[in-house]
Structures are given as structure tokens and as C-alpha cells.
C-alpha positions in Angstrom: 12.1 22.1 58.6 10.1 20.5 61.4 10.3 16.9 62.6 7.3 16.0 60.5 8.9 17.1 57.3 12.2 15.2 58.1 10.2 12.1 58.8 8.4 12.3 55.4 11.8 12.7 53.6 13.2 9.8 55.5 10.2 7.7 54.5 10.6 8.6 50.8 14.3 7.8 51.0 13.6 4.2 51.9 10.6 3.7 49.5 12.0 4.9 46.2 12.2 2.3 43.4 15.5 1.1 42.1 16.9 3.3 39.3 16.3 2.2 35.7 18.7 -0.4 34.5 20.1 2.1 31.9 21.3 4.2 34.8 22.5 1.4 37.0 26.2 0.6 37.4 27.7 -2.3 35.4 27.5 -5.6 37.2 30.4 -6.3 39.4 31.1 -9.5 37.5 31.9 -7.6 34.4 29.5 -9.7 32.3 25.9 -9.5 31.2 23.4 -12.2 30.2 22.4 -12.3 26.5 18.7 -12.1 25.9 16.9 -12.5 22.6 13.8 -11.0 20.9 12.1 -10.8 17.5 13.2 -7.9 15.3 11.4 -6.7 12.1 13.7 -3.8 11.2 10.6 -1.5 10.9 11.4 1.9 9.3 9.3 4.7 8.1 9.8 5.2 4.4 8.4 7.3 1.5 7.1 5.6 -1.6 7.3 7.7 -4.8 4.5 7.0 -7.2 4.6 6.8 -11.0 1.3 7.7 -12.6 -0.2 6.9 -16.0 -1.8 9.5 -18.2 -4.9 11.4 -17.0 -8.2 9.6 -17.6 -11.8 10.8 -17.8 -15.4 9.8 -18.0 -16.2 10.8 -21.5 -19.6 11.2 -23.0 -20.6 8.2 -25.2 -23.0 10.2 -27.2 -24.1 13.7 -28.3 -26.9 15.1 -26.1 -27.7 17.2 -23.0 -26.4 16.2 -19.6 -29.6 15.7 -17.5 -28.1 14.0 -14.4 -24.7 13.9 -12.8 -23.5 12.5 -9.5 -20.0 13.7 -9.1 -18.0 14.7 -6.0 -14.3 15.5 -5.8 -12.7 12.8 -3.7 -15.5 10.4 -4.4 -15.3 7.4 -6.7 -17.1 6.2 -9.8 -17.7 2.4 -9.7 -18.1 0.0 -12.5 -21.6 -1.4 -12.9 -23.3 1.8 -11.7 -24.4 5.0 -13.4 -23.3 8.5 -12.5 -24.9 10.4 -15.4 -27.8 10.6 -17.8 -27.8 12.0 -21.3 -31.1 13.2 -22.7 -32.8 11.6 -19.8 -31.3 8.1 -20.3 -28.9 6.6 -17.7 -25.4 5.7 -18.9 -24.0 2.4 -17.7 -20.4 2.8 -16.4 -18.1 -0.2 -17.2 -14.4 -0.7 -16.5 -13.0 -2.8 -19.4 -9.5 -3.6 -20.5 -10.4 -2.3 -24.0 -12.8 0.7 -24.3 -16.0 0.0 -26.3 -15.6 1.6 -29.7 -18.5 0.1 -31.6 -22.0 -1.4 -31.2 -21.6 -5.1 -30.4 -24.0 -7.3 -32.4 -24.7 -11.1 -32.1 -21.7 -13.0 -33.5 -19.2 -10.1 -33.2 -15.8 -11.1 -31.8 -12.6 -9.3 -30.7 -10.8 -7.9 -27.7 -13.6 -5.4 -26.9 -16.1 -8.3 -26.7 -13.8 -10.3 -24.4 -13.2 -7.2 -22.3 -17.0 -6.5 -21.8 -17.6 -10.2 -21.0 -14.8 -10.3 -18.4 -16.2 -7.3 -16.6 -19.7 -8.7 -16.6 -18.2 -11.9 -15.1 -16.4 -9.8 -12.4 -19.7 -8.0 -11.6 -21.5 -11.4 -11.2 -23.7 -10.8 -14.2 -22.3 -13.6 -16.3 -20.9 -17.1 -15.5 -17.2 -17.6 -16.3 -15.5 -18.0 -18.7 -16.3 -14.9 -20.7 -17.3 -15.7 -24.3 -15.1 -14.7 -27.2 -18.1 -13.7 -29.3 -21.3 -11.9 -28.5 -23.8 -14.6 -27.4 -27.3 -14.6 -26.0 -26.0 -15.0 -22.4 -23.6 -12.1 -22.9 -26.5 -9.9 -24.2 -28.7 -10.9 -21.3 -25.9 -10.2 -18.8 -25.5 -6.7 -20.2 -29.3 -6.1 -20.2 -29.4 -7.1 -16.5 -26.7 -4.6 -15.6 -28.4 -1.9 -17.8 -31.8 -2.5 -16.2 -30.4 -2.1 -12.7 -29.2 1.5 -13.5 -32.6 2.4 -14.9 -32.7 1.5 -18.6 -35.7 -0.3 -20.0 -35.2 -3.3 -22.3 -35.9 -1.2 -25.4 -33.6 1.6 -24.2 -30.7 -0.7 -23.4 -31.0 -2.5 -26.8 -32.5 -6.0 -27.2 -30.2 -7.5 -29.9 -27.0 -5.5 -29.4 -24.8 -3.7 -26.9 -25.0 0.0 -28.0 -21.8 2.0 -27.5 -23.8 5.1 -26.6 -25.2 3.4 -23.5 -21.8 2.6 -21.9 -19.2 5.0 -20.5 -15.7 3.6 -20.1 -13.9 3.6 -16.8 -10.1 3.1 -16.4 -10.5 1.1 -13.2 -13.3 -0.8 -11.3 -13.3 2.1 -8.8 -12.0 5.4 -10.2 -11.2 8.3 -7.8 -12.6 11.6 -8.9 -10.2 14.5 -9.3 -12.6 17.2 -10.8 -16.2 17.7 -11.9 -15.9 20.4 -14.6 -19.3 20.0 -16.3 -22.6 21.1 -14.9 -26.0 19.5 -15.5 -27.8 21.1 -18.4 -24.7 21.5 -20.6 -24.9 20.1 -24.1 -22.3 17.4 -24.7 -20.4 16.3 -27.7 -19.2 12.7 -28.3 -16.1 11.9 -26.2 -16.3 15.2 -24.2 -14.8 14.8 -20.7 -17.4 15.1 -18.0 -15.5 13.8 -15.0 -11.7 13.7 -14.6 -10.1 11.0 -12.5 -6.9 10.9 -10.4 -4.0 9.5 -12.4 -3.8 5.7 -12.3 -0.7 4.5 -10.3 1.5 2.2 -12.4 4.3 1.8 -9.9 5.2 2.6 -6.3 8.9 2.7 -5.4 10.3 2.6 -1.9 12.8 5.5 -1.4 15.8 4.0 0.3 15.9 4.7 4.0 19.0 6.4 5.6 19.9 3.3 7.6 21.2 0.0 6.3 18.5 -2.6 5.8 18.6 -6.1 7.2 18.5 -8.4 4.2 15.3 -10.4 3.5 11.8 -10.2 1.9 10.0 -7.1 3.1 6.5 -5.6 3.2 5.2 -2.0 3.4 2.2 -1.0 5.4 0.2 2.2 4.5 -2.7 2.7 6.9 -4.4 -0.6 7.2 -3.0 -2.0 3.9 0.1 -4.2 3.8 1.6 -5.4 0.5 4.7 -7.4 -0.4 7.6 -5.4 -1.8 9.8 -7.1 -4.5 13.6 -7.2 -4.0 14.0 -4.1 -6.3 11.7 -2.1 -4.0 9.2 -1.4 -6.8 5.6 -2.5 -6.4 3.8 -3.0 -9.8 1.2 -5.6 -9.0 -2.2 -3.9 -10.0 -4.1 -5.3 -7.1 -1.5 -4.0 -4.6 -1.3 -0.6 -6.3 -5.1 -0.3 -6.1 -5.0 -1.2 -2.5 -2.4 1.5 -1.8 -4.2 4.1 -3.8 -7.4 3.3 -1.9 -5.8 4.2 1.5 -6.5 7.9 0.8 -3.0 8.9 2.0 -1.7 10.1 -1.4 -0.2 13.5 -1.0 0.2 15.9 -3.9 3.2 18.2 -3.3 2.5 20.0 -6.6 0.2 20.0 -9.6 2.5 17.4 -11.2 1.0 14.0 -10.6 4.5 12.4 -10.7 5.3 14.1 -7.3 2.6 12.1 -5.5 3.9 10.0 -2.6 2.9 7.7 0.2 4.4 7.3 3.7 4.5 3.8 5.2 6.2 1.3 7.5 8.8 -0.9 5.8 9.6 -4.1 7.6 10.8 -7.7 7.3 8.0 -10.0 6.1 9.2 -12.5 8.7 10.9 -11.0 11.9 14.2 -12.5 12.8 15.6 -13.4 16.3 18.3 -11.1 17.5 20.5 -11.0 20.5 20.3 -8.0 22.9 23.5 -6.9 24.5 24.8 -3.8 26.3 26.8 -1.5 24.1 29.9 -2.0 26.2 30.0 -5.7 25.2 30.4 -4.9 21.5 34.0 -5.0 20.3 35.3 -3.6 17.0 38.6 -4.7 15.6 41.0 -2.8 13.3 39.3 -4.2 10.3 35.9 -2.7 11.4 34.4 -6.1 12.2 32.2 -6.6 15.3 32.3 -9.4 17.9 31.7 -10.2 21.5 33.8 -12.0 24.1 32.5 -14.8 26.3 35.0 -16.5 28.5 37.7 -17.7 26.1 35.4 -17.6 23.2 35.1 -14.8 20.6 31.8 -14.7 18.5 31.5 -12.6 15.4 28.3 -10.5 15.3 26.4 -8.3 12.9 24.8 -5.1 14.3 21.2 -4.8 13.1 20.0 -2.0 15.3 20.2 -0.2 18.6 17.9 1.2 21.2 18.5 3.2 24.4 21.1 1.1 26.3 20.8 -1.9 24.0 22.6 -3.1 20.9 20.8 -5.6 18.7 23.0 -8.2 16.9 22.9 -11.5 15.0 25.5 -14.1 15.9 27.7 -15.9 13.4 27.6 -19.0 15.7 25.5 -20.1 18.5 24.8 -17.2 20.9 26.7 -17.3 24.2 24.8 -17.2 27.4 26.6 -14.1 28.6 29.1 -11.6 27.2 32.0 -9.7 28.7 31.4 -6.0 29.4 35.1 -5.4 29.1 36.3 -7.2 26.0 40.1 -7.1 25.3 41.2 -4.1 23.4 43.3 -6.2 21.0 40.4 -8.6 20.1 40.3 -9.9 16.5 36.8 -10.5 15.2 37.7 -12.5 12.1 
């Protein structure tokens, strides 16, 4: 090698950065400073989903299907219309109780309340929803019917006709299949659109590692929801948000096998101490502690990373810990 090559090597030898701390030798003092950081114990978990029975958009009347807007993977929204029968649009409504009769002025019952509550949610009717069919309730329905293309006479002027409304199981129902084509004659209650099963519970499958105690959340895509202590999410709003992420995976034709993948973490991160692994002592009882001068402090290991052990302290954290704790240390 020429003099020029030797000179370049010599220059490199004096300009290299220091080796990473993980590769550096232990400090000569035999101790290391304790640092702190926030820790959320984030772990990737699977959520198993429990689904209700299959639901469908069913024909509210006998007649011929003359219009259909249906796409697998799309949604059917309450307050809109995806189909016409005999040339007349059908109003889609998500109600707690399916409409099973024509509603006349003065009628009362759970079906009346359900229609009123949905019209309130859609902004067609002022809250609270009436317990009986009133003029304001009829006008709210007629406003919704008019917006999907029904004239006043077609919608019904003095009642809410059952044949003008198709029931939806949810305000926004994901489409699983479109088995019927335009032009097909329909019978009352014949399924026209089938929906993905409604999720009734989402359960966090226990991760392999021990969890740090405390309230937790799960994040799927851009959606974060609180997880009860038992690990089962049942809140309808949270379940709808999780289902809307579009990350449901079907591992078989059985809807009960659907699952979600998410990040499971503490709702409020905790402060932990960061120490070298060499500073962690374990006594004969399997308890952990650190040594600092003449002091022994019990710790709980909550995690580890390359060259770092994350702990919480039973007492005030020491400023530094010994890298060579006594072999006969008792951590009790």
C-alpha cells in the first residue's frame, strides 16, 4: 500500500466516532446513573370479535326491483335510499325496533318511539322523540321521504306506511353481498342486500408478556377506545368505531373467526427508571432490587430494551446504582 493509502487510514483512525454505549466497557467507578422516562407498555394484540346474527335489507313490499345501489364493501346509511320498488324509492331507517305496521296519528308503542328517535338523530325532528304519532313526527318523516324522491302523496300524508321504509340494523351498515339484480320480482321481506354481521363484543387476546397494571386502551388504525378491566369492549359506539376501521379479517366463512389487530397500551403512561441489566439483582426468593451505596431498593421489572432494563422503584429512585451488586443481596 502506498503512502497515500496509509495516510487515509491514519486519518480514519483518529476521526471515527466513539462506539455505541451498548458496546462500551462498564464505567470504572462500577456504578451508573439512573435515568427516567415515560412508559406505556405498548404491545401488539389480537382482538377476537363476537358477532350477532346475520342481518339484511329486506323488501318492505311485494313488487319489482327497479333500482338498486349496492356494492360489496360499501355501506347503506340510514336516512338515504338504495332501492326502488315499482319505481318508488324506499327510505332506509335504522331503528331500535323494526317497523311492523303502518303508523297512524295517535298510535303509540316501541316502534313509534324508535322511529322518532332515529328522526331526531337525523336532525329531522326536535328532541325529545314523541311517544305517540304526532303532526311533527309525520312532518319529520315526510321531510326525510321527500329528500329520497318520494312525493307527498307517495310518502303518505296522514300516516307512515310500512311499505315505504326498509329497516337497517345500524346507522351505517357494511355490505357483505348483493344477491339480487334489478328487474327481479320481490316478495315481502325477501333479502335484497346482506350485511356484515354486527359486532357485539371485542375481546383482547392476552399477550404473551405480563401486563403492567392500570387502565388501558387499544388503537386500531386511527381509532382508540378504552378497554374495560376484563378486556372485553361492549360499548356500541366503540364497537362501531372499531368495525369502521376496515381492518376486520375473515380467516374463514365463520363470522365468529373475525379479528382485529391493534396496539394495547396504558391509558396514562407511567414513569420508569432505566438501568443497565448488570445493576439488577435477584435474590433467592426471585425478588428484584438494586444496590446504591449502602441502600437496597426493591424494584419491579416492567420491560427491557437493548442494553436497558426498565423498572419501577418501591421507594424513591436512587441517583445511581451499583453495576456489581453483592451476590448475597436480599431484596425483601
